[in-house]
PyMOL Python script that loads the backbone (N, CA, C, O; Angstrom):
from pymol import cmd

cmd.read_pdbstr("""\
ATOM      1  N   MET A   1      37.844 -26.554  -9.674  1.00  0.00           N
ATOM      2  CA  MET A   1      37.523 -25.200  -9.320  1.00  0.00           C
ATOM      3  C   MET A   1      36.189 -25.019  -9.957  1.00  0.00           C
ATOM      4  O   MET A   1      35.772 -25.668 -10.916  1.00  0.00           O
ATOM      5  N   ILE A   2      35.530 -24.020  -9.290  1.00  0.00           N
ATOM      6  CA  ILE A   2      34.265 -23.581  -9.542  1.00  0.00           C
ATOM      7  C   ILE A   2      34.256 -22.514 -10.558  1.00  0.00           C
ATOM      8  O   ILE A   2      34.990 -21.529 -10.466  1.00  0.00           O
ATOM      9  N   SER A   3      33.396 -22.711 -11.565  1.00  0.00           N
ATOM     10  CA  SER A   3      33.446 -21.712 -12.630  1.00  0.00           C
ATOM     11  C   SER A   3      31.813 -21.177 -12.626  1.00  0.00           C
ATOM     12  O   SER A   3      30.892 -21.991 -12.548  1.00  0.00           O
ATOM     13  N   PHE A   4      31.602 -19.825 -12.713  1.00  0.00           N
ATOM     14  CA  PHE A   4      30.277 -19.381 -12.831  1.00  0.00           C
ATOM     15  C   PHE A   4      30.150 -18.749 -14.218  1.00  0.00           C
ATOM     16  O   PHE A   4      31.074 -18.232 -14.846  1.00  0.00           O
ATOM     17  N   GLY A   5      28.797 -18.869 -14.633  1.00  0.00           N
ATOM     18  CA  GLY A   5      28.482 -18.351 -16.027  1.00  0.00           C
ATOM     19  C   GLY A   5      28.327 -16.766 -15.653  1.00  0.00           C
ATOM     20  O   GLY A   5      28.272 -16.236 -14.544  1.00  0.00           O
ATOM     21  N   ASN A   6      28.274 -16.178 -17.001  1.00  0.00           N
ATOM     22  CA  ASN A   6      27.982 -14.656 -16.983  1.00  0.00           C
ATOM     23  C   ASN A   6      26.589 -14.279 -16.201  1.00  0.00           C
ATOM     24  O   ASN A   6      26.473 -13.250 -15.536  1.00  0.00           O
ATOM     25  N   ASN A   7      25.649 -15.159 -16.354  1.00  0.00           N
ATOM     26  CA  ASN A   7      24.424 -14.723 -15.543  1.00  0.00           C
ATOM     27  C   ASN A   7      24.492 -14.617 -14.134  1.00  0.00           C
ATOM     28  O   ASN A   7      23.883 -13.735 -13.529  1.00  0.00           O
ATOM     29  N   ILE A   8      25.279 -15.561 -13.514  1.00  0.00           N
ATOM     30  CA  ILE A   8      25.531 -15.576 -12.244  1.00  0.00           C
ATOM     31  C   ILE A   8      26.416 -14.391 -11.700  1.00  0.00           C
ATOM     32  O   ILE A   8      26.096 -13.766 -10.688  1.00  0.00           O
ATOM     33  N   LYS A   9      27.555 -14.118 -12.439  1.00  0.00           N
ATOM     34  CA  LYS A   9      28.207 -13.042 -12.193  1.00  0.00           C
ATOM     35  C   LYS A   9      27.709 -11.565 -12.257  1.00  0.00           C
ATOM     36  O   LYS A   9      28.093 -10.695 -11.475  1.00  0.00           O
ATOM     37  N   LEU A  10      26.837 -11.376 -13.243  1.00  0.00           N
ATOM     38  CA  LEU A  10      25.981 -10.213 -13.364  1.00  0.00           C
ATOM     39  C   LEU A  10      24.896 -10.080 -12.121  1.00  0.00           C
ATOM     40  O   LEU A  10      24.614  -9.027 -11.549  1.00  0.00           O
ATOM     41  N   THR A  11      24.443 -11.167 -11.883  1.00  0.00           N
ATOM     42  CA  THR A  11      23.589 -11.249 -10.661  1.00  0.00           C
ATOM     43  C   THR A  11      24.243 -10.759  -9.300  1.00  0.00           C
ATOM     44  O   THR A  11      23.801  -9.908  -8.528  1.00  0.00           O
ATOM     45  N   ILE A  12      25.287 -11.431  -9.208  1.00  0.00           N
ATOM     46  CA  ILE A  12      26.134 -11.077  -7.873  1.00  0.00           C
ATOM     47  C   ILE A  12      26.533  -9.671  -7.872  1.00  0.00           C
ATOM     48  O   ILE A  12      26.629  -9.078  -6.798  1.00  0.00           O
ATOM     49  N   ILE A  13      26.747  -9.151  -8.859  1.00  0.00           N
ATOM     50  CA  ILE A  13      27.342  -7.827  -9.100  1.00  0.00           C
ATOM     51  C   ILE A  13      26.283  -6.930  -8.799  1.00  0.00           C
ATOM     52  O   ILE A  13      26.491  -6.037  -7.977  1.00  0.00           O
ATOM     53  N   ALA A  14      24.979  -7.063  -9.449  1.00  0.00           N
ATOM     54  CA  ALA A  14      23.866  -6.205  -9.196  1.00  0.00           C
ATOM     55  C   ALA A  14      23.373  -6.354  -7.757  1.00  0.00           C
ATOM     56  O   ALA A  14      23.034  -5.372  -7.097  1.00  0.00           O
ATOM     57  N   TYR A  15      23.339  -7.665  -7.262  1.00  0.00           N
ATOM     58  CA  TYR A  15      22.828  -7.871  -5.832  1.00  0.00           C
ATOM     59  C   TYR A  15      23.744  -7.237  -4.835  1.00  0.00           C
ATOM     60  O   TYR A  15      23.233  -6.727  -3.837  1.00  0.00           O
ATOM     61  N   THR A  16      25.044  -7.211  -4.993  1.00  0.00           N
ATOM     62  CA  THR A  16      25.957  -6.558  -4.055  1.00  0.00           C
ATOM     63  C   THR A  16      25.739  -5.084  -4.160  1.00  0.00           C
ATOM     64  O   THR A  16      25.548  -4.451  -3.121  1.00  0.00           O
ATOM     65  N   LEU A  17      25.749  -4.449  -5.371  1.00  0.00           N
ATOM     66  CA  LEU A  17      25.539  -2.960  -5.416  1.00  0.00           C
ATOM     67  C   LEU A  17      24.219  -2.612  -4.707  1.00  0.00           C
ATOM     68  O   LEU A  17      24.173  -1.744  -3.836  1.00  0.00           O
ATOM     69  N   PHE A  18      23.042  -3.387  -5.149  1.00  0.00           N
ATOM     70  CA  PHE A  18      21.708  -2.993  -4.564  1.00  0.00           C
ATOM     71  C   PHE A  18      21.852  -3.208  -2.982  1.00  0.00           C
ATOM     72  O   PHE A  18      21.322  -2.413  -2.207  1.00  0.00           O
ATOM     73  N   SER A  19      22.534  -4.230  -2.563  1.00  0.00           N
ATOM     74  CA  SER A  19      22.519  -4.318  -1.144  1.00  0.00           C
ATOM     75  C   SER A  19      23.298  -3.317  -0.425  1.00  0.00           C
ATOM     76  O   SER A  19      22.933  -2.943   0.690  1.00  0.00           O
ATOM     77  N   ILE A  20      24.336  -2.861  -0.980  1.00  0.00           N
ATOM     78  CA  ILE A  20      25.207  -1.745  -0.430  1.00  0.00           C
ATOM     79  C   ILE A  20      24.366  -0.399  -0.504  1.00  0.00           C
ATOM     80  O   ILE A  20      24.388   0.401   0.431  1.00  0.00           O
ATOM     81  N   PHE A  21      23.728  -0.217  -1.493  1.00  0.00           N
ATOM     82  CA  PHE A  21      22.842   1.103  -1.798  1.00  0.00           C
ATOM     83  C   PHE A  21      21.776   1.042  -0.873  1.00  0.00           C
ATOM     84  O   PHE A  21      21.480   2.106  -0.329  1.00  0.00           O
ATOM     85  N   LEU A  22      21.064  -0.084  -0.544  1.00  0.00           N
ATOM     86  CA  LEU A  22      19.785  -0.076   0.286  1.00  0.00           C
ATOM     87  C   LEU A  22      20.469  -0.068   1.718  1.00  0.00           C
ATOM     88  O   LEU A  22      19.808   0.558   2.547  1.00  0.00           O
ATOM     89  N   TYR A  23      21.585  -0.597   2.166  1.00  0.00           N
ATOM     90  CA  TYR A  23      21.967  -0.571   3.559  1.00  0.00           C
ATOM     91  C   TYR A  23      22.504   1.048   3.777  1.00  0.00           C
ATOM     92  O   TYR A  23      22.345   1.621   4.855  1.00  0.00           O
ATOM     93  N   ASN A  24      23.025   1.564   2.841  1.00  0.00           N
ATOM     94  CA  ASN A  24      23.477   2.920   3.216  1.00  0.00           C
ATOM     95  C   ASN A  24      22.222   3.924   3.201  1.00  0.00           C
ATOM     96  O   ASN A  24      22.262   4.967   3.854  1.00  0.00           O
ATOM     97  N   LEU A  25      21.210   3.599   2.497  1.00  0.00           N
ATOM     98  CA  LEU A  25      19.978   4.356   2.460  1.00  0.00           C
ATOM     99  C   LEU A  25      19.226   4.398   3.836  1.00  0.00           C
ATOM    100  O   LEU A  25      18.601   5.362   4.277  1.00  0.00           O
ATOM    101  N   LYS A  26      19.393   3.227   4.411  1.00  0.00           N
ATOM    102  CA  LYS A  26      18.757   2.931   5.873  1.00  0.00           C
ATOM    103  C   LYS A  26      17.379   3.396   6.023  1.00  0.00           C
ATOM    104  O   LYS A  26      17.028   4.168   6.916  1.00  0.00           O
ATOM    105  N   LEU A  27      16.527   2.859   5.039  1.00  0.00           N
ATOM    106  CA  LEU A  27      15.136   3.184   5.135  1.00  0.00           C
ATOM    107  C   LEU A  27      14.470   2.795   6.345  1.00  0.00           C
ATOM    108  O   LEU A  27      14.719   1.677   6.795  1.00  0.00           O
ATOM    109  N   PRO A  28      13.557   3.643   7.018  1.00  0.00           N
ATOM    110  CA  PRO A  28      12.938   3.462   8.063  1.00  0.00           C
ATOM    111  C   PRO A  28      12.070   2.040   8.226  1.00  0.00           C
ATOM    112  O   PRO A  28      11.794   1.481   9.288  1.00  0.00           O
ATOM    113  N   LEU A  29      11.766   1.673   7.055  1.00  0.00           N
ATOM    114  CA  LEU A  29      10.918   0.682   6.765  1.00  0.00           C
ATOM    115  C   LEU A  29      11.638  -0.625   7.192  1.00  0.00           C
ATOM    116  O   LEU A  29      10.990  -1.607   7.554  1.00  0.00           O
ATOM    117  N   MET A  30      12.937  -0.615   7.142  1.00  0.00           N
ATOM    118  CA  MET A  30      13.693  -1.752   7.385  1.00  0.00           C
ATOM    119  C   MET A  30      14.769  -1.687   8.613  1.00  0.00           C
ATOM    120  O   MET A  30      15.344  -2.676   9.069  1.00  0.00           O
ATOM    121  N   PHE A  31      14.924  -0.434   9.037  1.00  0.00           N
ATOM    122  CA  PHE A  31      15.974  -0.157  10.146  1.00  0.00           C
ATOM    123  C   PHE A  31      15.275   0.632  11.220  1.00  0.00           C
ATOM    124  O   PHE A  31      14.416   1.461  10.920  1.00  0.00           O
ATOM    125  N   ASN A  32      15.674   0.358  12.642  1.00  0.00           N
ATOM    126  CA  ASN A  32      15.339   1.108  13.674  1.00  0.00           C
ATOM    127  C   ASN A  32      16.026   2.388  13.556  1.00  0.00           C
ATOM    128  O   ASN A  32      16.924   2.551  12.731  1.00  0.00           O
ATOM    129  N   GLN A  33      15.586   3.421  14.456  1.00  0.00           N
ATOM    130  CA  GLN A  33      16.157   4.761  14.635  1.00  0.00           C
ATOM    131  C   GLN A  33      17.579   4.752  14.898  1.00  0.00           C
ATOM    132  O   GLN A  33      18.289   5.679  14.508  1.00  0.00           O
ATOM    133  N   ASN A  34      18.102   3.624  15.624  1.00  0.00           N
ATOM    134  CA  ASN A  34      19.505   3.524  16.028  1.00  0.00           C
ATOM    135  C   ASN A  34      20.351   2.768  14.766  1.00  0.00           C
ATOM    136  O   ASN A  34      21.551   2.512  14.860  1.00  0.00           O
ATOM    137  N   GLY A  35      19.708   2.521  13.826  1.00  0.00           N
ATOM    138  CA  GLY A  35      20.399   1.943  12.746  1.00  0.00           C
ATOM    139  C   GLY A  35      20.481   0.549  12.716  1.00  0.00           C
ATOM    140  O   GLY A  35      21.225   0.026  11.886  1.00  0.00           O
ATOM    141  N   GLU A  36      19.833  -0.130  13.490  1.00  0.00           N
ATOM    142  CA  GLU A  36      19.803  -1.723  13.523  1.00  0.00           C
ATOM    143  C   GLU A  36      18.876  -2.143  12.730  1.00  0.00           C
ATOM    144  O   GLU A  36      17.935  -1.393  12.469  1.00  0.00           O
ATOM    145  N   PHE A  37      18.956  -3.476  12.164  1.00  0.00           N
ATOM    146  CA  PHE A  37      17.817  -4.052  11.341  1.00  0.00           C
ATOM    147  C   PHE A  37      16.592  -4.258  12.161  1.00  0.00           C
ATOM    148  O   PHE A  37      16.691  -4.633  13.330  1.00  0.00           O
ATOM    149  N   LYS A  38      15.428  -4.027  11.593  1.00  0.00           N
ATOM    150  CA  LYS A  38      14.177  -4.381  12.208  1.00  0.00           C
ATOM    151  C   LYS A  38      13.920  -5.985  12.022  1.00  0.00           C
ATOM    152  O   LYS A  38      14.348  -6.586  11.036  1.00  0.00           O
ATOM    153  N   SER A  39      13.293  -6.521  12.906  1.00  0.00           N
ATOM    154  CA  SER A  39      12.946  -7.970  12.798  1.00  0.00           C
ATOM    155  C   SER A  39      11.736  -8.100  11.948  1.00  0.00           C
ATOM    156  O   SER A  39      10.942  -7.187  11.723  1.00  0.00           O
ATOM    157  N   PHE A  40      11.657  -9.435  11.452  1.00  0.00           N
ATOM    158  CA  PHE A  40      10.524  -9.704  10.607  1.00  0.00           C
ATOM    159  C   PHE A  40       9.397 -10.036  11.416  1.00  0.00           C
ATOM    160  O   PHE A  40       9.515 -10.880  12.304  1.00  0.00           O
ATOM    161  N   GLY A  41       8.227  -9.409  11.178  1.00  0.00           N
ATOM    162  CA  GLY A  41       7.143  -9.581  11.907  1.00  0.00           C
ATOM    163  C   GLY A  41       6.054  -8.532  11.746  1.00  0.00           C
ATOM    164  O   GLY A  41       6.284  -7.568  11.015  1.00  0.00           O
ATOM    165  N   ILE A  42       4.830  -8.649  12.401  1.00  0.00           N
ATOM    166  CA  ILE A  42       3.786  -7.737  12.167  1.00  0.00           C
ATOM    167  C   ILE A  42       3.431  -6.840  13.401  1.00  0.00           C
ATOM    168  O   ILE A  42       2.469  -6.073  13.380  1.00  0.00           O
ATOM    169  N   THR A  43       4.256  -6.980  14.465  1.00  0.00           N
ATOM    170  CA  THR A  43       4.039  -6.229  15.669  1.00  0.00           C
ATOM    171  C   THR A  43       4.628  -4.802  15.464  1.00  0.00           C
ATOM    172  O   THR A  43       5.225  -4.583  14.411  1.00  0.00           O
ATOM    173  N   SER A  44       4.498  -3.785  16.423  1.00  0.00           N
ATOM    174  CA  SER A  44       4.805  -2.591  16.268  1.00  0.00           C
ATOM    175  C   SER A  44       6.322  -2.240  15.937  1.00  0.00           C
ATOM    176  O   SER A  44       6.586  -1.390  15.087  1.00  0.00           O
ATOM    177  N   ASN A  45       7.149  -2.815  16.526  1.00  0.00           N
ATOM    178  CA  ASN A  45       8.677  -2.607  16.160  1.00  0.00           C
ATOM    179  C   ASN A  45       9.248  -3.654  15.160  1.00  0.00           C
ATOM    180  O   ASN A  45      10.451  -3.914  15.161  1.00  0.00           O
ATOM    181  N   LYS A  46       8.409  -4.228  14.342  1.00  0.00           N
ATOM    182  CA  LYS A  46       8.788  -5.326  13.366  1.00  0.00           C
ATOM    183  C   LYS A  46       8.378  -4.727  12.081  1.00  0.00           C
ATOM    184  O   LYS A  46       7.734  -3.679  12.034  1.00  0.00           O
ATOM    185  N   THR A  47       8.782  -5.450  10.947  1.00  0.00           N
ATOM    186  CA  THR A  47       8.504  -5.146   9.608  1.00  0.00           C
ATOM    187  C   THR A  47       8.133  -6.290   8.824  1.00  0.00           C
ATOM    188  O   THR A  47       8.550  -7.400   9.154  1.00  0.00           O
ATOM    189  N   ILE A  48       7.343  -6.131   7.754  1.00  0.00           N
ATOM    190  CA  ILE A  48       7.148  -7.225   6.880  1.00  0.00           C
ATOM    191  C   ILE A  48       8.044  -7.117   5.673  1.00  0.00           C
ATOM    192  O   ILE A  48       7.958  -7.898   4.725  1.00  0.00           O
ATOM    193  N   TYR A  49       8.845  -6.195   5.733  1.00  0.00           N
ATOM    194  CA  TYR A  49      10.016  -6.080   4.549  1.00  0.00           C
ATOM    195  C   TYR A  49      11.326  -5.883   5.097  1.00  0.00           C
ATOM    196  O   TYR A  49      11.944  -4.823   4.996  1.00  0.00           O
ATOM    197  N   PRO A  50      11.784  -7.007   5.732  1.00  0.00           N
ATOM    198  CA  PRO A  50      13.255  -6.880   6.225  1.00  0.00           C
ATOM    199  C   PRO A  50      14.242  -6.796   5.233  1.00  0.00           C
ATOM    200  O   PRO A  50      13.929  -7.131   4.091  1.00  0.00           O
ATOM    201  N   PHE A  51      15.492  -6.368   5.493  1.00  0.00           N
ATOM    202  CA  PHE A  51      16.501  -6.134   4.490  1.00  0.00           C
ATOM    203  C   PHE A  51      16.862  -7.603   3.768  1.00  0.00           C
ATOM    204  O   PHE A  51      17.082  -7.704   2.561  1.00  0.00           O
ATOM    205  N   TRP A  52      16.882  -8.532   4.550  1.00  0.00           N
ATOM    206  CA  TRP A  52      17.339  -9.848   3.942  1.00  0.00           C
ATOM    207  C   TRP A  52      16.188 -10.301   2.901  1.00  0.00           C
ATOM    208  O   TRP A  52      16.538 -10.849   1.856  1.00  0.00           O
ATOM    209  N   LEU A  53      14.959 -10.100   3.147  1.00  0.00           N
ATOM    210  CA  LEU A  53      13.888 -10.409   2.344  1.00  0.00           C
ATOM    211  C   LEU A  53      13.931  -9.567   1.000  1.00  0.00           C
ATOM    212  O   LEU A  53      13.869 -10.116  -0.101  1.00  0.00           O
ATOM    213  N   VAL A  54      14.034  -8.269   1.159  1.00  0.00           N
ATOM    214  CA  VAL A  54      14.047  -7.517   0.078  1.00  0.00           C
ATOM    215  C   VAL A  54      15.158  -7.587  -0.888  1.00  0.00           C
ATOM    216  O   VAL A  54      14.972  -7.410  -2.092  1.00  0.00           O
ATOM    217  N   THR A  55      16.354  -7.851  -0.355  1.00  0.00           N
ATOM    218  CA  THR A  55      17.552  -8.335  -1.239  1.00  0.00           C
ATOM    219  C   THR A  55      17.495  -9.654  -1.803  1.00  0.00           C
ATOM    220  O   THR A  55      18.015  -9.872  -2.898  1.00  0.00           O
ATOM    221  N   LEU A  56      16.904 -10.562  -1.146  1.00  0.00           N
ATOM    222  CA  LEU A  56      16.812 -11.948  -1.644  1.00  0.00           C
ATOM    223  C   LEU A  56      15.715 -11.863  -2.841  1.00  0.00           C
ATOM    224  O   LEU A  56      16.043 -12.444  -3.875  1.00  0.00           O
ATOM    225  N   ILE A  57      14.535 -11.253  -2.830  1.00  0.00           N
ATOM    226  CA  ILE A  57      13.660 -11.096  -3.813  1.00  0.00           C
ATOM    227  C   ILE A  57      14.287 -10.214  -5.078  1.00  0.00           C
ATOM    228  O   ILE A  57      14.021 -10.526  -6.239  1.00  0.00           O
ATOM    229  N   PHE A  58      15.032  -9.232  -4.793  1.00  0.00           N
ATOM    230  CA  PHE A  58      15.736  -8.522  -5.735  1.00  0.00           C
ATOM    231  C   PHE A  58      16.763  -9.385  -6.478  1.00  0.00           C
ATOM    232  O   PHE A  58      16.858  -9.239  -7.696  1.00  0.00           O
ATOM    233  N   GLY A  59      17.526 -10.258  -5.850  1.00  0.00           N
ATOM    234  CA  GLY A  59      18.473 -11.083  -6.461  1.00  0.00           C
ATOM    235  C   GLY A  59      17.880 -12.220  -7.326  1.00  0.00           C
ATOM    236  O   GLY A  59      18.473 -12.600  -8.335  1.00  0.00           O
ATOM    237  N   ILE A  60      16.689 -12.770  -6.920  1.00  0.00           N
ATOM    238  CA  ILE A  60      15.970 -13.807  -7.737  1.00  0.00           C
ATOM    239  C   ILE A  60      15.423 -13.044  -8.845  1.00  0.00           C
ATOM    240  O   ILE A  60      15.589 -13.578  -9.941  1.00  0.00           O
ATOM    241  N   PHE A  61      14.729 -11.775  -8.836  1.00  0.00           N
ATOM    242  CA  PHE A  61      14.163 -11.093  -9.899  1.00  0.00           C
ATOM    243  C   PHE A  61      15.197 -10.769 -10.957  1.00  0.00           C
ATOM    244  O   PHE A  61      15.018 -10.993 -12.155  1.00  0.00           O
ATOM    245  N   VAL A  62      16.420 -10.162 -10.379  1.00  0.00           N
ATOM    246  CA  VAL A  62      17.447 -10.025 -11.461  1.00  0.00           C
ATOM    247  C   VAL A  62      18.034 -11.016 -12.189  1.00  0.00           C
ATOM    248  O   VAL A  62      18.498 -10.805 -13.309  1.00  0.00           O
ATOM    249  N   TYR A  63      18.056 -12.132 -11.623  1.00  0.00           N
ATOM    250  CA  TYR A  63      18.666 -13.357 -12.330  1.00  0.00           C
ATOM    251  C   TYR A  63      17.532 -13.801 -13.211  1.00  0.00           C
ATOM    252  O   TYR A  63      17.811 -14.231 -14.330  1.00  0.00           O
ATOM    253  N   TYR A  64      16.225 -13.738 -12.800  1.00  0.00           N
ATOM    254  CA  TYR A  64      15.207 -14.159 -13.713  1.00  0.00           C
ATOM    255  C   TYR A  64      15.214 -13.107 -15.008  1.00  0.00           C
ATOM    256  O   TYR A  64      15.126 -13.559 -16.150  1.00  0.00           O
ATOM    257  N   LEU A  65      15.309 -11.890 -14.797  1.00  0.00           N
ATOM    258  CA  LEU A  65      15.338 -10.840 -15.951  1.00  0.00           C
ATOM    259  C   LEU A  65      16.580 -11.033 -16.946  1.00  0.00           C
ATOM    260  O   LEU A  65      16.480 -10.850 -18.160  1.00  0.00           O
ATOM    261  N   ILE A  66      17.822 -11.440 -16.268  1.00  0.00           N
ATOM    262  CA  ILE A  66      19.096 -11.693 -16.949  1.00  0.00           C
ATOM    263  C   ILE A  66      18.749 -12.847 -17.995  1.00  0.00           C
ATOM    264  O   ILE A  66      18.981 -12.749 -19.200  1.00  0.00           O
ATOM    265  N   ILE A  67      18.143 -13.994 -17.357  1.00  0.00           N
ATOM    266  CA  ILE A  67      17.959 -15.223 -18.029  1.00  0.00           C
ATOM    267  C   ILE A  67      16.848 -15.010 -19.228  1.00  0.00           C
ATOM    268  O   ILE A  67      16.949 -15.618 -20.293  1.00  0.00           O
ATOM    269  N   ILE A  68      15.913 -14.202 -18.984  1.00  0.00           N
ATOM    270  CA  ILE A  68      14.942 -13.895 -20.030  1.00  0.00           C
ATOM    271  C   ILE A  68      15.559 -12.986 -21.266  1.00  0.00           C
ATOM    272  O   ILE A  68      15.327 -13.156 -22.463  1.00  0.00           O
ATOM    273  N   LYS A  69      16.398 -11.986 -20.677  1.00  0.00           N
ATOM    274  CA  LYS A  69      17.116 -11.241 -21.652  1.00  0.00           C
ATOM    275  C   LYS A  69      17.935 -11.950 -22.622  1.00  0.00           C
ATOM    276  O   LYS A  69      17.986 -11.582 -23.795  1.00  0.00           O
ATOM    277  N   ASN A  70      18.599 -12.986 -22.164  1.00  0.00           N
ATOM    278  CA  ASN A  70      19.640 -13.741 -22.968  1.00  0.00           C
ATOM    279  C   ASN A  70      18.978 -14.812 -23.677  1.00  0.00           C
ATOM    280  O   ASN A  70      19.547 -15.508 -24.517  1.00  0.00           O
ATOM    281  N   GLU A  71      17.666 -14.947 -23.300  1.00  0.00           N
ATOM    282  CA  GLU A  71      16.789 -16.177 -24.121  1.00  0.00           C
ATOM    283  C   GLU A  71      17.576 -17.417 -23.641  1.00  0.00           C
ATOM    284  O   GLU A  71      17.802 -18.262 -24.507  1.00  0.00           O
ATOM    285  N   ASN A  72      17.959 -17.618 -22.577  1.00  0.00           N
ATOM    286  CA  ASN A  72      18.690 -18.833 -21.925  1.00  0.00           C
ATOM    287  C   ASN A  72      17.880 -19.622 -20.959  1.00  0.00           C
ATOM    288  O   ASN A  72      18.349 -19.893 -19.854  1.00  0.00           O
ATOM    289  N   TYR A  73      16.633 -20.023 -21.330  1.00  0.00           N
ATOM    290  CA  TYR A  73      15.655 -20.582 -20.390  1.00  0.00           C
ATOM    291  C   TYR A  73      15.927 -21.914 -19.953  1.00  0.00           C
ATOM    292  O   TYR A  73      15.599 -22.219 -18.806  1.00  0.00           O
ATOM    293  N   LEU A  74      16.482 -22.759 -20.701  1.00  0.00           N
ATOM    294  CA  LEU A  74      16.719 -24.158 -20.248  1.00  0.00           C
ATOM    295  C   LEU A  74      18.238 -24.430 -20.605  1.00  0.00           C
ATOM    296  O   LEU A  74      18.746 -25.522 -20.349  1.00  0.00           O
TER     297      LEU A  74
END
""", "prot")
cmd.dss("prot")
cmd.show_as("cartoon", "prot")
cmd.util.cbc("prot")
cmd.orient("prot")
């Protein structure tokens, strides 16, 4: 059976809550007017901040902060 440490559990909880919050907020930077995700790109109907990229960076950042806070580097 797979067992996860507290760092991973806290990161998953924070990532899930942030993703739900961001999805419900539906920022025009990430969503079309009809509520669909914008594609990644630099043309007129695309964005350089897609939902998946923002949540991915947030998850990595939160995990990094938790590791630093717990002084659990190696």
